[in-house]
N, C-alpha and C positions, 0 to 999 in steps of 0.2 A: 892124649889131645888129638882131636880129629884134624884132618887136612882140610880145614875150611878157609877159603881165601877171603871171606868176609866175616867179620865178627861184629854183630850188632851190639850196641851198648845195652847194658842191663838196667841202668838207672838214668834218671834225668841229668844228674851231674856229669856222668860220663859222656852223655850226648852233648851237653853244653861245652865240654872241653874240646870235642871234635869240631864243633861249630867255630870256636875261637881260633883253632889252628888253621882251619880252611880260610877264615876271614883274613887272618894275618898273612897267609901265603898269597892270597889274591892281591892284597894291598901292596905287599913287598914286590910282587912281580911287576907291577906298574912302576913303583918307585925305582927299582933296580934298572929298568929300561931307561927311564929319564936320567938317571945318574951317569950313564955312559957319556963321556965327553963327545960333543958333536962331531969332532974331527976323527973320532975312532968308531963311530957307529957303522955297523954293517948288518947284514941279514942274520948272521950267527948270534951276535951279542944283543940283538933287539928282538926281532920276530921269533926266532927259534927258542931263545931263552924264555920269552913270554909264553910261547906255546907249551914248553915243557913244564913250566910252573902250573899252567892251567891243567895240564894232564895229571899232574900230581894232585891238584885240588879236586879234580873230577873223580879220581880214584878214591879219595877220602870221603867226599861229601855225601855219597849215598848212605854211608853208615849213620848219618844223622838225619837224613830225610826219608829214606825208605821205611824206617820203623812206623811212620804215620799210616802205612797201608796194612801192616801185618803184626805189629808187636802185641803181645798178650796184655801188657800193662797199659791201661788207658792213659795214665799220667805220661808215660813215655810217648804214646801215640800223639797226645796233645802237644807235648814238647817238640816232637818231630815235625808236626804241622807248622808250628811257629818257626822251627829251624829252617824249614823249606822257604818260608817267607824271607828269613834272614839271608839264606843262601842266594835266593833270586835277587835280592837287593844288592848283595855283594858282587855277584857277577855283573849285574846292571851297572853298578858303580864303576867297575873296571872298564867296561865297554863305553862308558860315558866320559872317560877321561880325555879331555881335549888335548892335553900335552902329549899323551901316548899316541893318540890318533895323528897328530901333526907330524911326529917323528916318523911313523910308519908311512904316512902319505908322502913325505919327502923321500923316503927310501924307494917308494914305488916309482917316483919320477927321477931317481938318480941313476947314475951309470951302474951302480951296484945291483939294481933291480934286474938288470939283464944278465947277471951272473948268479942266479938263484940255484944253479947247479942242475935243476931238473924242473919239468912242468909241474910236479906235485907241490914243490915249495913255492913256486910262483902262484899256483892256485891257492895255497894257504894264505899268502899275502893278500890276494884279492878277496878271499872270503872273510879274512879277519877285518880288512877295511870295511867290508860290507856290514859286518856286525857292528862296528863302531858307528857307521852312518845310520843304521836302523835304530841305534840308541841315541841319535840326535847329536852326535859329535860335530856334525857340519852345520848345525843350527846356531842361531845366536844363543848366548849364554842364558838369556831370559827364557827363550822358547825351550831350550834343552831342560831347564829346571822344571818347567811345566810338564814336559814329557816324562821326566823321571818321577814326578809326583803322580802322574797318571799311572805309570807302570807299577809303581809301588802299591798303589791301591788295587790295581787290576790283579796282581799276583796274590795279594791277600784275599781278595774276594773269590778268586778261583779256588784257592785252597779251602776256604770256608764252605764253598759249594760242595766240593768233594767230601769234605769231612762230614757234612750233614748227611750225605748219602751213606758213607761208611758206618757212621754211628747210629743210623736209623734202626729202630727196633719195632717198627709198625707191624702189627699182625691183625688177623681177623679170626674170631672164634666161630667155628662151624661144627655142626653135628655130623654124625655118620650119615644120616639121611641126606643132609645137604651136600655131602661129598659123594653121593651116588655116582657110580661110574669110574671113580678113581681106584687105583689098584690097592689091594690090601697091604702089599709090601710097602708102598709109600706112606699110607695112612699110619701104619704101625710105627713109623719113624718120627711121627709128629709129636710135639709136646702136648700133654693133656691138661685140661682145665675144667673146673666146676663152676657153673653159674646158674643160680636159681634152681638148683637140684638137677641140672642137666649135665651130662657128660659131653664135653666139647673138645675140639682139637684146635691147636694154634697153627694157622697157616700164615707163614711169614711173607714178606714182600721181596724175598730173595729169589734168584732165578730158578732154582730147582722146583720150588713150590709153585711159583707163577706158571711155569710150563706144565706141571702136572695138572693143575686145575684147568688151565685154558685148553688143554688137549683132551682131557678125560671127563671132567665134571659134566654130567648129562643134564643137570637142571640149569636152564639159562639164567635164572636169578642168582644162582651161586656164582656163575662165571661173571655176570654183570657186577655183582658186589665186589668180588676180588679185583676185577679189572679197574673198577672205579676207585677202590681203595688204593691200588697201586698208583693210579694217576693223580692221587692226592698226596703222595709221599713228598715231604719236604717242600710243599708249595708255599707255606707261610714263611719259611726261611729262604729258600732258593729263588722264589719268585722275585722279591725285591732285589736280591743279589744280582740276578740275571739282567733285570732292567738297568741297574746301575752299571754293570759290566759292559753292556752293549753301548751305552752312552760314552763311557770312558774309552772304549776301544775306538769308537768313531772319532772322538776328540783327538786321540793320539795319532790316528792315521792322517787326519786332516792337517795336523801340525807338521807332519813329515811330508806333506805335499800330495797326499793321495785323496781321491774322491771319497773313498769309503774304507772301512776296515777290511772288507772282502778284497778290494783292490790291493791293499797293502799285503795281505796274506798271500795272495796268488802271485804276486810279482816275482817271487823267488821259487815258485813251483813250476812243474812242467807246463801246466795249463796257461800260466802267465796272466790271463785277463778274465774278468767276470763274464764278458761276452762269450768267450770260448766255452766256459762251463755251461752257461745258459743254452748255447746252441747244442752242446753235447747232450744235455738233459732233454731238450726238446726233441732231438733225434731219437733218443731212446723211447720217450713216451709215444711218439708216432709209430715206432716199430712194434711196441707191445700193446698198443691200444686195442686191436681186435682180440688179442688173447686175454687182455684184462676183462673185457666185457664177457667173454665166454667163461672165464674162470669164476666170475661173480655169479653168473647164471647157474653154473654147475653147483655151487655151494648153496644157492637159494633153493634149487630143486631138491637137494638133500634135506635142507631145513624144512621145506614144506612137507616132504614125505614123512619126516620124523614127527612133525606136529600132528599130521593126520593119524599116524600109527599110534600115537600116545593120547589121542583124544583132545589135542590142544588146538584144533583147527580154528576155533574162534579167536585164539590169541595170535594167529599168524598174520603179520602185517606186511609181508613182502619186502621187508627191509633187512639188509645184511649189516649186522652190528660188528664192532671191533672184537667183541668177546665171542662172536660166532666163528670167526675165520679159522683159527687153529683147530677148533673142535670139529667143524665139518670137513676140514682137510684131513683130519685123522680118520673120520668115517669114510671119506673118499679113498684113502689109502687101503683101508680094510676091505671095502666092498668092491672096488673096481680093480685094485692091484694086489689084493690078498696080502697086504703088508700090515702086520700087527706090530706096532712099535714096541708094545710091552713085551711081546714074544721075542722080537729081535734083540731087545735090550738084554735078555738073558744070555746072549752070545757075546756080549761086549763087557766082560769083567775087567775092571779098570787096570789092575796090575798086569794082566795078560795083554790087554790092548796097549798099555804103555810100553811093555817090552817089545811087542811086535812093531809098534810104530818106530821105536828106536832101531829095530832091526832093519826096517825098510829104509830109514834115513841112512843107516850105516851102509846099506847095499848101494843105494843110488848115488851117495856122495863119497863112498869109500872112506868112511870114518869108523871109529870105535868108541863106544861109551862104556865107562866103568863106574859103578856106584861106589861112593866113598862112605863107609859106615860112620855114623856119628850122630850127635844130638845138636839140633840147630835151634832156630827161634821158636819152633813149635814141634810137638812130638811127631807129627805126620809129615814134616818137611824132609825131603831127601836131596842129596847132592851127588852130582855126576861129574867126572872128568871126561873131556873129549880129546881124542887122538886122531891125527891124520894117518889113517891106516895105509893109504896109497904111498905116501912119502916114506913110511916106515918099511913097507915091503920093498920099495925101490932101493932102500939103503942096505938090504941084504943082511949079512951077519952083524953089521954095526947096528942095524935097527933092532935086532933081537937082543943085543947086549945092553942097549941104552934106550928102552922104549919111552922113558920120560922125556927124551929130547924131542919127541913128536907130539907132545901134549900141546893143544892149541887153545884150551879154555876150560871153563867150569860153568855149570848151570845148576840151579836149584829148582825143585818142583814143590810148590805150595798150592795144593789142588782143591782143598775143601773149604767151604764157608765156615766162619766162626764169628762170634760177636765182635764188632768193631773193625773187622777186616774189610778191605776193599772188596766191593760186592760185584764186580764185573770180572772180565777176563783180560789179561794183557801180559806182555813180556816187558820187564823192567831191566834195562842195562844197569848193572851195579858197578861195573868198572870197565872203562874203555881200554882198548889195546893201543899201545904206543911204544916207541923205541926210546930207551934211556940213552941220552947222547954220550955220556961218559963211558958206559960199559957196552953200548949197542945191544943191551938185553931187550928182548921183546916182552913187555908186560902183557900177560894173557888176559883176555876179556872174561868178564863174569856177568851172568844174567840170571834172571829168575822168571819162571812161568807162574804167575799168580792166577789161580783158577777158582771157580766155584762150582765144582762138579758134584753130582749126587753122592752123598755119603753112604757108607755101608749101614745096614740096619741090623737089628738083633738076629735076624734069621737068614741074612744073605749078605754077600760082599757088595762093594760098590759096583753098580752096573751102569753102563753108559747108554744113553740113547744114541742113535746114529748121529744126530745133530751135535751131541756133546763130543763124540769121537771125532767128528769133523772139526769142531772147534779146537780140540786138543791137537789135532794134526796141523791145523792152521797156525796155532800159537807156537808149536814146535818148529815150524818153518821160520818164525821170527827168532827163536833160540839159535837155530843154525846160522841165520844171517848174522846175528851178533857174534857167534863163535868164529865166523869165517874171516874176520878182519885181521889183516896183517899190516894195517896202516902205521906209518911212522908217526902220524900226528893224530891225537885223539879227536880233533875236530871232524875227521872224516870217518868216524865209526858209525855203526848202526846206533841210532838214538832218537828220542823224541821228547816232547816237552814234559813227560812224566818226571824227568830229572832236570834240575836247574841248569846244568852245564850246557853250553851251546853245541849245536850239531849243524852239519851242512847237508844232510840227507834230505832230499825233497820229500815233503809230506805226501805228495801224490804219486811217489814211487815206493814209499815205505811199505805199503800193503801189497804191492805187485807180486813179489816172490812168494809170499805165503798164500795169497789167493790162487796163484797158479798151481801151487801144490795141493790145494783142496781137490783138484781133479782126481787125485789118487784114491780118495775115499768113495769114488764112484766106479772104480775099476774092479771088475769081478775077481781078478787074480789077487788084488790087495784085500778086498773084503773077505775072500776065502782065508787069507792068512790071519786076518784080525779076529775072525769069529770063531769062538769055541765056547760051547755051553758050560756055564759055571758049575752045573751039577754032573752032567753026563760026560762032559769032555768031547761031545760030538762037534764036528765042524759045522759052520753055518751052511745049511742045505743050499744046493744050487738053485732050486726053485725060488727060495726066499731071496737069494742074491739077485736073481734075474728080476724079480718083482720090485725089489728095493731100487735097483738101477733105473727101472722105468719111471719111478716117482720123482726123479731129479727135476724134471721140468713141469711136474704137476703144480698148478697154480702159479707158475713162474711169472705170468703177466701181473697177477695180483701182488705177489711178493715183491717183485721189482718195482712196481708202482708205489708200494708203501715205502720202499727205500728212497725212491726218487722224491717222494713227498717230503720226507724228513730233510733230504739234501736241499731241496728247493726252499724250504722254510728257513733252514740255517743260512743259506746264501742270501735270502731276501732280508732277514732281520739284520744282517751285517752289510747290506748294500744300501737300504733305505736310510734316510736321515732320521735317527731315533727321536729327534726333537719335533719333527713334523709328521711322523707316522700316525695315521688316524686310529689304528687298532692296537689293542694290547697284544702281547705275545700269545696268550691262550686263544684270543679271537682269531689272530692270523693263522695260528696252527690249525684250528678247526676249519676255517674257511678254505685254506689251501689244500689240506689233506682230503677233506670231503669232496672238493672240486676235482682234484687230480685222481683220487682213488675211487670215490663213490661208495665208501664204507662209512657208516655212521659211527662217530666216536663217542666215547664216554662223555657224559655231561654233568654239570654241577658247578657251583660257584668256586669250589676249591680245586677243580680239575685243571692241571697245567702240565702236559706231557713233557715240556722242555725242562721241567725241574728234576726229572729223573734221568736226563740225558748227560751222562758223565762227559761225553765227547765235547760238549759245548764249553766246558770249563777245563779241558785237559789238552788243549793244543789243537783240537779239531774244529775250532770255531772258524766259520767260513771254509771249512775243510772236510765236511762230511761227504762231499762229492768224491773224495779219494777212493771210496769203496767201489762205486760203479766205474769210475775212471780206471782204477786198478784192474777191475774185472775185464775191461776191454783189452788191456795189454796182456793180462794173464791168459786169456783164451788164445790170443795171438802167439804167445810164447809156447803154449801147449801143443800147437801144431807141430812142433819139432818132435814131440813125444808120441804122435800118432802117425801111422804109416798106412797110406791108402794105395800103395803100389802093389799090394798083394793080388792074388788071383780072384779072391772073393770080394764081395761088395762091402763087407764089414770092416770097420777100422780095426787095425791090429795095433796094440799098444806097445810102446817102448818104455812104459812107466817104471819098470824095474831094470832098465838098461844102465848098468853102472858106468859105462864109458860116456854115454850121453848125459847122465846125471852129473858126473864129475865135470863135464864141460859147462853145464849150467852153474855148478858151484864156482868154478874158476872165472867164468865170464860175467855172471850176473851178481853173485853174492860177494865174492872176495874183494872186488874193487870198492864196495861200499860207496862212499861219497867222493872218492878220488877222481871219478869220471862222471860226466853228465849222464843222467838216466837214459836219455835218448840214444846215446852212444852204446851203452850196455845192451839195449834192446837190439840195435842194429848189428852189434857184434855177434850176439847169439843167434839171431834170426838169419843173418846173412843177407838182409834186405831191409827196406824201409818198413817200419811197423804199419799195420793197417787194421781196419775195424771189421774185416770180412768174417773172421771166425766168431767174433762177438755177435755180429748181426745174425749169423746162422744159429747161434745158441739161443738168441732171443726169439727168433721167428719160426724155426723148424720144430715140428712136433717132437 
């Protein structure tokens, strides 16, 4: 039997048994609190008992909800989707209990509240009360019932939206001629089909296939067809779901006293208000506007030159289309920067890159990762234990005798696409860390990195594009954030709405640590360590590294404006009154994107880009801004890892400085949600955070 901290159910009946146990635990946790005689109530036998029961429920519930994203059995995936709806309803029912809320509210105002023993427990009380209030416990009973009905329908619709994308099997049949420009190694891995006597290839709407076509297919009609097909994925199902979701979210927010759903969402984040985010986005767009125009012109010049070279001059219309962008960026990389991503990919073999990335994280955070052999929910899933190497070293001989005492968590890697699997990239917390009151045992956190990286083919191993290696590095930062928790209370762990149990980590801080760590994938010393040719074993050449690093800001104005456009659209649809909004979501998306970016989007009656955006139904609603917001703070944090005090004018990196990395671990990651994010930033920076580094990144060549 393998040392697996999480056992997913094999059958629907097993899954339903777990659901029933979690439901019973959540109900009894509230009942037990209310049953304590009024004259005997204190923090320990109310708040802390409630929190511990919730911690136990949180530790169990992912066994019945996570299978919806990864299980091989469709019946179990479907049951897990329904289980997640049930779990969300169960958590909501607990936080909607007016009797429990009133008891905790009285404790907050009693003399006992001043004896919470420490600021963390007092913070727990305040955040728990906030959860009850955001579930309508302070509303009238009639209004609270309305809110609960809205929330139940919202959670169901969000899961239906996700499920439609997970289960989607849309593909497009293309011939070898139509795939001109795409690499033979990628084409050889595609499923084949026969139609009307023609030999064709199935191109799916999953990330690896979309990227290969958008970057390499030289025929514009091929790129247009694939891009348009992708923008039609799930529109008939997710389009109506999204319209209904946005109305329900608005109604729920107004019931709680907010002007809009965006105002409700932002109230507990760092940004606080819609106006703050709007001003932030406006500042970015003004900063990148000159570069945006230059970037578009550069790509148009390349497009015009190619059309002339291929005898297509009559078809050149001077318009930059969405399906042109990545293709001409790829040409720009090759022609101006001598960067051939297909060649660079040969140096990023997945298993080697994985081991090196773990080695880098081990070095900078002073950790140790050990793989645990075993068979998990799919054949290519792997499991690792994480150890605090610094603490073990400090323990001396005792550390050598008992290394298991320094284990701090577990994580799984599930990196390849397969039918029915969640089709994006994310880290899912499977079990929070918390302290068991009776034994004072620290329950160790468990997480999983769910990816969709390029699979191996018949003639070569899995090879990563630099962008995929960057994504892997980013997501592994989330893994480490999850592993870092030493919280007494599960409410303060790394978590987000992919799991039903509540969290206190601000959504616009969640991405900060990992986006900061993306800087490592542009450091020559790190790239040298990651790159090794899968055939020859040669290191990634210095000239290729230098060229690759130069591409970091290529088309940055265009790429950032595209991100800002999605952010602005997300914010707008959750700020406007959906009952009086004059445009449909596809109309608003096209108008705002083309106005902000100036790139012509895919068109057609069934095109709706919002329908493929997982984020809008996975807790990032009115929250897509967190990526650019987090990048602002990430560049500020990274100033600690660059040293300009040297004798030459070039920045010297401290990216592999274990002492500084460990300081980042302890000051930014370990506290998780026990401290306000702004305080974490101040503590590590030693000053007030500012936007200077971010502005330099946006505007300097």
